[in-house]
N, C-alpha and C positions, 0 to 999 in steps of 0.2 A: 379394676373398672368395678363401677358402683352397681347394685343391684336393682331389677327394675321397680322393686317393690320399695323399695327405700326410698324416705321421708326426703324430701327436698327442702332447702333452705330459704328457696324464692317461694314467695305468694302466690298461689292458685290462683289462677287466673279465668274467669270464666267466659271468656272474650268468645263472643262468637261471628263468624263474617258478617258484613253488610250483606250478602245477598241470601244467606239463611234464618238472616233473624224475622222472629216473628214478631208482628207490628204493637204486642201486648208485652214484649220484654222491656220498654224503656227504650230511652235515645241508645243509638247505637254510634260509637266514635269510627272514623273511615280516615286514610290516610290521604284523600282527595286533596287537591288546592282548590279552597273556596274563594279566593282572590277574583275579584269580579275579573272579566275579561279586556274593561278598559285599562284599569289601573296595572294590571300583569303587561299591558303592551305599551304604556309609560313608561312605567320600569327597565322594560329591553330598549326601551327607546335611548334612554338616559344613559343603559351600560353600554351599548353601543357608541356611542360617542365619547364613552373614557378613556381609551386609549388615544383619540383625537387631542383631549385637553390633556394628558399628562405631560408633565414636565419633561424636561432632554435630564437625563441624570449625568453628572461630572464620572459616577464612580460604576459606570458601566464597565462591559470590558475594553478594551483597550483596542482588539481586533475589530470589534464594530463602529468605533470612532476612526475618522481618518485625523488626517494632522490638521484640516483647517478646522473640523468640528470642536477638537480640539482646543485651536485658538480662538474660537467663537464663543467656546462657554468661558476659557479663562477673560476673556474680554468684557461678556458680560457681567462678570463677577466686577472685577476690575470696575465697569459703570456702577453697578448696584454698591460698592463701598462708596465711589463719589456720590451717588445719588443719596446716598443715605448721609453724608456727611453736610450737601446740599439739604437736604431738609431739614438735620438738626442746628442748622445754621438758619434756616428761616424760620424757624419754630422758638430760637432762641433769641431773633429777632421781636418776633410777635406776645412772646411772654416776660422780655425785658429785660435777660436773666446777664448781669454784670453791669447794667445801666443806673444804677441805682432806683431812685421814686420816680423823677422824671425821665417817661419810660418812650424812646426814640420813636417807638409806632403810635403813639397817639398823639405826638405832633405831626403826623406825616398825611400827607393827603387818603382820600378815601381810594383813587385809583391803586395810589403805591399799596395802601392797606389792603387792597383787593389783591392785588396780584401776590405779595407776600404771604399773603394765607395760602392761593390758591396756590405756591410752589410749594408749600410747606407742607400740604397733604399729598400732590401729587409725587413730588420726588420720592416720600417715604414710602408711599405703594409701586413707584416703578423699583426700588431698590428692593424690595420683597420680591417682586415679579423677576427681576435681574437675578437675581442671588437663584431663584430657585430656575433658571433660564427656561421658566415658562413662556410661549407666545406673547400672551398678554401683558408678559412685563415689559417686552419689547415694546412694543406698541404703548404702553402709557410711558417706556422712556422718550419713542420718540417723538410721542405726542409732550411731554415735557419740554422736548430739545426744540422743537418747531414752535413752543410756544415759548420760551425765554428770548429765542432769536428773533420772532416775530413783535414781543412785546420793547425789545433792543431797536429792532429798526424800524417800525411805525410807531411806536408812543415812546420816544425817547425822552419825556417829561417825568416817566415813572422812576426806569433805572438809571438814567443817563445816557442812555444810548450809545453805549462800549462796543463798537466796532471788533473789540478784539473775541470778546464773547461768543459774538455771530460767527467769528473765525471759528474757534475752536468748537463750538458748536456745530459748524458743518462738517469739520474735518472729522470728530467725531461721528458723524452719520454717516459719512463716507466711508471711515472704515468700517463701520458695523455692515454696509453694505455690502460690501467686497468683503469679508467673514462669509454673511450668510448664502452669498452667491455662492461662492466657492465651498461652501461644505455643503449647499443643496448639490453642487456637481458631483460629490463624493459619495452620494448617497440618493442614486436616479430614480427610485422607486417612487 
């Protein structure tokens, strides 16, 4: 035990509680939050939305995930890889990788160039969101898939109107919907 009169290594403070401080003693610091009320409520609102915007984690405990949820996450990851490859392919076309000095991109029509740049961007964004299994990733992927099918059906002069691409996109969309609905049935909250 130490003696009450022994010198301490800690510096002595002359802090006076805010209620007892005299006005002539200078500024007094308190532990009161001085954040304005509107800013505090805006931050609180954002923090309240954080759980709803959080991605599904593939490494959560298996007891919390059902069979359909695991299948959905694996499907989203597979679609992330496919979207990444599609996005990289479109960027290689835009940048002329492997084509030499006469790039195919610069000789194509403006609608073809526009669609190629659009899919180069949206496929890579979708890949990131799908890999995270975030809701926004599925929305971006669905937008990209529907866009590709629409370009093939309604604007065949751009990419040639391949019905095989349309069928593949529709099968993938239906697969996603089945997995998402079955996963939602496992978690009825």
